C-alpha positions in Angstrom: 55.4 24.7 12.0 52.9 26.6 10.1 53.3 30.3 9.6 50.3 32.5 10.2 49.8 35.6 8.3 50.0 38.7 10.4 47.2 40.2 8.4 44.6 37.8 9.9 43.8 38.8 13.4 43.5 36.1 16.1 39.9 37.1 16.9 38.8 36.5 13.3 40.5 33.0 13.4 38.6 32.2 16.6 35.4 33.5 15.1 35.9 31.3 12.0 36.4 28.3 14.2 33.1 29.1 16.1 31.3 29.5 12.7 32.6 26.2 11.5 31.4 24.5 14.8 28.0 26.2 14.5 27.6 25.1 10.9 28.6 21.5 11.8 26.0 21.5 14.6 23.3 23.0 12.4 24.0 20.5 9.7 23.9 17.6 12.3 20.5 18.9 13.5 19.1 19.1 10.0 20.2 15.7 8.8 17.7 13.7 10.7 14.8 15.7 9.3 14.3 13.5 6.2 14.4 10.4 8.3 11.9 11.9 10.7 9.7 12.9 7.8 9.9 9.4 6.3 9.0 7.9 9.7 6.0 10.2 9.9 4.8 9.3 6.4 5.2 5.6 7.2 3.1 6.0 10.4 0.5 8.0 8.4 0.1 5.3 5.8 0.2 2.5 8.3 -2.8 4.2 10.0 -4.5 4.7 6.6 -4.0 1.0 5.8 -5.5 0.0 9.1 -8.4 2.4 8.6 -9.2 1.0 5.2 -9.2 -2.5 6.6 -11.5 -1.4 9.5 -13.9 0.4 7.0 -14.0 -2.9 5.0 -15.0 -4.8 8.2 -17.9 -2.4 8.8 -19.1 -2.2 5.2 -21.6 -4.2 3.3 -20.7 -4.8 -0.4 -23.1 -5.6 -3.3 -21.9 -9.2 -3.4 -21.7 -10.2 0.3 -21.0 -13.9 -0.5 -17.8 -13.2 -2.4 -14.9 -15.2 -1.0 -12.4 -12.4 -1.6 -12.5 -8.7 -1.0 -9.8 -7.2 -3.3 -8.2 -3.9 -2.2 -6.6 -2.3 -5.2 -4.1 0.6 -5.3 -4.5 2.6 -8.4 -1.4 4.7 -9.3 1.8 5.1 -7.4 1.7 3.1 -4.2 2.2 5.3 -1.1 1.9 2.4 1.3 5.0 0.5 0.3 5.0 -2.8 2.1 2.4 -1.8 4.6 -0.5 -3.4 2.7 1.2 -6.8 2.8 0.1 -7.1 6.4 -3.6 -7.0 5.2 -3.2 -9.8 2.7 -5.2 -12.8 3.9 -6.9 -11.0 6.8 -10.5 -12.1 7.4 -13.5 -9.9 6.5 -16.4 -11.8 7.9 -16.6 -14.9 5.6 -14.3 -13.3 3.0 -10.6 -12.8 2.9 -8.8 -9.6 1.9 -6.4 -9.6 -0.9 -4.3 -6.8 -2.4 -3.8 -6.0 -6.1 -2.2 -3.3 -8.2 -4.1 -3.0 -11.5 -2.6 -1.0 -14.4 -5.6 1.2 -15.1 -8.8 2.6 -13.5 -11.0 0.4 -15.7 -9.2 -2.7 -14.6 -9.4 -1.6 -10.9 -13.2 -1.0 -11.2 -13.7 -4.4 -12.8 -11.5 -6.5 -10.5 -11.8 -4.8 -7.1 -14.3 -4.2 -4.3 -12.2 -1.4 -2.8 -10.0 1.0 -4.8 -7.5 3.4 -3.2 -6.9 6.2 -5.7 -3.4 7.5 -5.0 -2.4 11.1 -5.4 -0.6 10.3 -8.7 -4.1 9.7 -10.2 -5.6 13.0 -9.1 -6.4 13.9 -12.7 -8.7 10.9 -13.0 -10.4 11.1 -9.6 -13.7 12.5 -11.0 -13.9 10.0 -13.9 -13.3 7.1 -11.5 -15.8 8.4 -9.0 -18.4 8.5 -11.7 -17.8 5.0 -12.9 -17.4 3.3 -9.5 -21.0 3.2 -8.4 -22.0 1.2 -11.6 -19.4 -1.4 -10.6 -20.3 -1.5 -6.9 -16.8 -0.4 -5.8 -15.9 1.4 -2.6 -13.5 4.2 -3.5 -11.0 5.7 -1.1 -8.5 8.5 -1.7 -6.4 11.0 0.4 -6.6 13.6 -2.4 -8.1 16.8 -1.0 -11.6 17.4 -2.3 -12.0 13.8 -3.5 -15.3 13.3 -1.5 -16.9 16.3 -3.2 -15.9 14.8 -6.6 -17.7 11.5 -5.8 -15.0 9.4 -4.1 -16.8 7.6 -1.2 -14.1 8.1 1.5 -11.6 10.9 1.6 -8.9 10.3 4.2 -7.0 13.1 6.0 -4.8 13.4 9.0 -6.0 15.7 11.8 -4.2 16.0 15.1 -2.2 12.8 14.3 -5.4 10.8 13.7 -7.1 9.7 10.6 -10.2 11.7 9.8 -12.5 11.2 6.8 -15.3 12.7 4.7 -17.9 10.4 3.4 -19.9 10.7 0.2 -23.1 8.9 1.1 -24.8 9.6 -2.3 -21.9 7.8 -4.1 -22.0 4.9 -1.6 -25.8 4.5 -2.0 -25.4 4.5 -5.8 -22.9 1.6 -5.5 -25.1 -0.3 -3.1 -22.4 -0.1 -0.4 -23.5 0.4 3.2 -21.3 1.6 6.0 -22.1 0.9 9.6 -23.9 3.8 11.4 -21.1 3.6 14.0 -18.6 4.4 11.3 -20.8 7.1 9.8 -20.9 9.0 13.2 -17.1 9.3 13.0 -17.1 11.2 9.7 -16.1 14.8 9.9 -18.4 15.6 6.9 -21.0 13.7 5.0 -21.8 14.7 1.4 
């Protein structure tokens, strides 16, 4: 039998037990938060991937007879395996394919659509300036990207994908978006 010290009152021991239970409950409630955040991020990027595909469906590119429309992710890939579901999907007479070029120059030479990830935020303006010469549709979810010349800036508003469109950059690249898509833009620059 364990001997309890007479200097520790029973009320304090009972309070310590309640504090331990409270801490255990609080910890249990906090643990799912990272999993919940990961699930929200996955849902966000699944919606962004679907949005990019739908934009491609309603876009006209400079070379409409190309058999492939290559979507390239430049920088750290936030989509994970989500883009794999787009591989081989039809885009009119063309087929979508996914690539991960090592540099912005390679992306602009090899791709019709380039998603510029947040890890490349330092080079957004430079890529936006070069993309129209190559006829590439640029997409990013970096805040302020459309004002820097990226054609589509994606954001999440009320659990939906919203976008800003840089019409001047698209015209310079000879890329046309359907007027139905244009009406959905929250801002056109």
